[in-house]
N, C-alpha and C positions, 0 to 999 in steps of 0.2 A: 204726707209729703210723696209728691212725684215730679219728677224731671227726667227729661234724654240728653247723654252728653255720649259724647266719641270716650272711644276706651282710650286712645292714644294722649289727650289731653287729663282726663281721668287717672290712668295711671303714673304719667308722666309728674301731677300733683300732688298723688296720694304715695309715691315714693320720697318727693320734699317733703309734706310734714312729718311722714315716717321715722326720718333721722333724728326726730325729737321728743320719739315715744321711748320712754325707757323698758329695757328687757325684762329688768325685774322694778316693775312697779310697787309703788310704796298703798296705793290702793288701786283695786280693778278698773275702774274709770281712767285710770291713766296710762294703762295699756293699749287702751282706742285712740281713734281720731275723730273730732269732733265734727260732723257733718252739719252743713246749713244750707238747706236752698231758699233764696230772695226771689218770690215771684214778682215783686217791682223793678228790681234791677235785673234779672233776669241771668242772677251767676249761681255761681256755688264758693260757697270759702270752706276751706278744709284746716283744721287746727290740730297743731300734735303739742303736746306740751311735757317735761317731766320737772315741772314745778323750778325749774332754775332757767332752764333755755326751751324758748318758745316759738315756733313756726306755723306763718300763718300765711295762706295763699287763696286765689279766687281766682275763678275762670267763668267763662260766658256757659249760660246750658238755656235748655228749654225747657223752663220751670211753668208746671201745670198749677203744682200746689208747694205752698211755703212749707218749710217744716225744720226741724235740728233732731239730731240721735246721735249718738255716739256707737263706733262700730269700733271692733277688732280688728286695729290696723293691719297682723302681719298676715291674719288669712284674709283681711280683706284686700290685699297690696296680692297675695298670693295668687288670689283667685282672677284679678282684675288684669295680671300680668301677665296670663295664659289664655287669654279671649282673644278673639278675631280682633282686627282693626276694622271694628264698626261702630257703631252709634247704639247704648246700651239703655236700659230705660232702670231708673231704681226707682220703689216707691215704698213705700213703708204706710200704714194707716194711721189716721190720727190719734196720739195715746198709747199706739203699740212701740213696741221696740225691736221688732224681726223687720227685716230690708228683703227685700224682694228685687232680685236683679234678674234683668231679663235679656238676652241677646237669640242669635237666632236658631243658635243651636241649642236651646234648653234654658233653664233660670233654674238661680240658686236664691236660698232664703240665708240671711245671717241673723245671728240673737246680736241686739248688742244692750246698749243701758241708757236709762232717760239721761238726756241733755242735761238736767236741770243740777246734776250727780258733778257736774265738768267746771274746774274751777276757772275762773277769766281769769285772760292774759293780763299782765301788771303795766300798768298806767304810769306817765310819766309828765304829772299834771303841773308842775309849777319847776321843771327844770330848766336848763338851757337847753338852744336847737343849733346846728349847721346845717351844711352840706358839701359832700366828699364828690368830687368828680370819680367815676368807677377806674380809669386809667390812673390816677392818683393811689386809690385804695390799693388795688390789685399791684402793683408795684411795690409799696407798701409791706404789704402779705407775703409777697414774692420770695421777700428780701430777707423779712423779720420770722416766721412765723415758725417752721421749720425749727428753729430754736428753743422754742419753748419746750417749758420740761414736761415729759408725758408722765412724771410721779405728782400722785395727786396729793400726796401727804406735804408740796411743798407750794402748794397754794397760790400762791400772790405768781408762783415762777411759772405757773401753768398759763400764764394767757402775755396778752402782748399788751406793754405799756405804750399808748399814742399821747403824744406833748405836740401843742400846738404854741408856735412861738415866730415870730418877726417873718409872718408869708409864709412859714414852712410848718410843716407835718412830720412829726418825727415818730418811725415804729422803732419800738426795742423790745428784745424777748432775749431771755437768758436763762440756760438750764443750773448752772453755776459753774460750771466746765466752759462753755463759751458765751459768745453773745453777738448778736448781732441787732445794726443798728441804722434804719435808712433813715436818710432825708431827703423829703421832697420835693422838688421846685417850688416857685411861686406858684399859685397856685388859685385862680379868678373863683373854681368852681367849688374851693374848698374852704376849711373852716371863714366864715363871719369875721371879720377883723374886731368885732367887740364879744365875741364867742371864745374866750381860752378853754381849751380841750387839755384836760390830765384824768385820765380814767386807763385803769387796765383791766381788758378786754378776756374772758372767758378763751383758750384755744380754740376750744368746741365752737364755739358760738362762730368764730372769725374765717372755720374752715367752712361752714355754712354758708355765711353771707358768700365768700370766695366762690365757693361753687354758685350761689343762685347769680352772681356778677357777671360770671362767665356764660352761663347760659344765657342770661339776658342781651346780653350782645346788641345794648345802646348803648347813646352817651348821655343819657339822664342820669340827673344828679341824685347821690343816695341822700335822704335826709337824715339826719340822725338829733335824737333825743335823748339829755342823757340826766341823772339828777345824781346825788351821792351813793346811791344804791342800786339803779337800774340803767339800762342803755338800750334805746331802741333804732333799728335800720330799718328803713321802710325805701324799696324801692321798687317802682310801679304798683302790682297786687299784691305784691310779696313783700312779708315783715317780719324781722326778727328781733324778740324779746330777750335778753339777758340779764341775771343778775353781774354785778360789778365783782369782782374780787377787792376785799379788804386788806388791810393793811398796806406798811409803808413800801414801794418799789424800789428794793434798792440803788442807789447812788452811781449808777452803771459809766456816766461819764469819768470819774473819774479812776478808774477801771483802765482806761486807755492811754497808754503810753503818749507821751506829747511828741519824744525825738527818737533818732532810732541810730544804732548802728551801724545794721547789716540792713541790705534791701535789692532783692530782687525782682526781677519782670519777665516772665513765664508766658511760653503760650499756654493760654488755656485747657484748651481741647489736647495736648499732649502730654499735660502735667494730669490730666483725669484720666487721659486713659492710661496712661503708666500705672498711676495708684490702681486704678481697676485691675488691671492682671495682677499685679502685686498683693492688692488686696484678698484675692484668692487663698493665698497663701497666711496674710497675717489674720484673717477669718478662722483660720485652724487655729490660732492661737490664744493669744491677747489683743488683736485687733493693731497692736502697734509697730508703727512705720519707722525706719529712721532716716534722717532727711542729712545729707553731707554737702553742706554748701563749701566748695571748692574754687574760691576766686579766680583762682592760676590758672586751670581748665576754664571756666566760665560752665560752670556746670554742676546740675546736681546729683547725686548718688541718691537713689531713693532704696534701701535694703531692710529685708524682713527676714529674722531668723525665728524659724519654727521647731524648736526642738522635738525631735523624734517623728517630723513630720519632713524638714527641708527646711529649706533658702531661698530668698530671691535676690535679685539685684536689678535693678534698670540705672539708663543712664536721661537726663532730662538736661539740654542746655539753654541756661538764662543769662542776663544778664545781673551779673551781682556785683555789690561796692561793699565793703567793708572786711573784715578778718573770715578766713573759714573756719565754718562749725561746725557741729554733731549735734540734730536737734528732733526727737522725736516727739510724734504724735499718733494721735489713735484715729487710724485711715478714714473711718466713714467719718468724722467729724471733718476734716479737710473734704474730705468728696462731695460732703451736705454742702456746704459753702458754696465750692468750686460751682455744682450744677443750677446753682440760682443765679449766678452769675453768667451773665451775658454779652457780656465784650472779650475780643479776641486774644485779651494779653489779662494779664493778673498781677499786681503787686506783692510779694511778700515781705511784710517785713518787722522785723526783731531786736535784741538786745542779746538776749542770752538763750542756754539751754534751755534757762529754769523760768525765765519772765514771759510774760504774753508776747505774742505774735501776733501781726494783725494781717488779713488779707484784706483788698481791695481792687474793686474793677479799674482798667486805666480808662478814663471818657464813661460815658452811660450812667447809668446812675451813683448816686451820692451813699455808697455804701460799706459800713467799719463791720467786717468780720472777723471778732477777737478769739482766738483758741489759746487754753492754756495747754505748754507741753507736757509729755509724759514722762519722767526721772527715765534715764538709761542708767539700769545698773552696770556699774565695772566701767 
């Protein structure tokens, strides 16, 4: 195998696939990236795979001799990232597992493993296919992905549930304490009418997909192929494959109240700024902030009591309908939701101090962010 490519191109694509390389691989070859040089296509393909998530990408190169080899992902990435922005020559004699990388300042030898040991990425042979527009995918992921659970023991809750119906694609994520649901508008480039999508995709895979779509900066549709166990996303020369999460996703729609006795309209930036200031104290104790809704004054008082540390109070004006109420939340949960909303005003609706509250943007995307309040003692 022998090819010439630019340092920046190799570094970019190595960084991309290395995100699917496990830090503690179950077998040595999975700690490597698979490098394949194609003389006919004059391109190099890189693959990273942890037996659940796989990332594959291609880039153009001057390939003089085709070949395949796996190389330590971290070591190769650390070397390439430190080299000057110039053309590099990568060469490995046939039937050998040592790659020589030559640049203007010198050369490096990296010992790898045979490509024969590297597992193939899963395929979807007899599944369904659809297309998603990048804008719709990013809108859905931005509004829902943050609410997925980080606790691996919760399994199905570590993903985002995608559901297509009535010309919309719905993204939902919950960790048991909060729920984010985004309904995308009518979508000509989204799921074909005859393809019904209902899958739960791991959050880790979707974060990588989101990163790739943002880097791509094009209007090209994302091809989606799935069967009951696997899903593949393809965008240009990039491909992500991942196992779907098993298990029944919770019936989250029944958690959202249909009516509210209290409703507030608040300037989003002012609300975020006040919460961020008072969060400094909330972080010292238990992350809890109390919201006192004052209908008479048309204002919300934000208070934090951090025993042995201090206390804080902020006032934010709001348009309030319904009786006054004291309700408390995890301040981080409120901030997470407010930061993915991009409208100037938000609506906060609730019924009581112990029932779910819902944050939603005024105008803009159709997003519902449900947060469970924290019980106020005393």
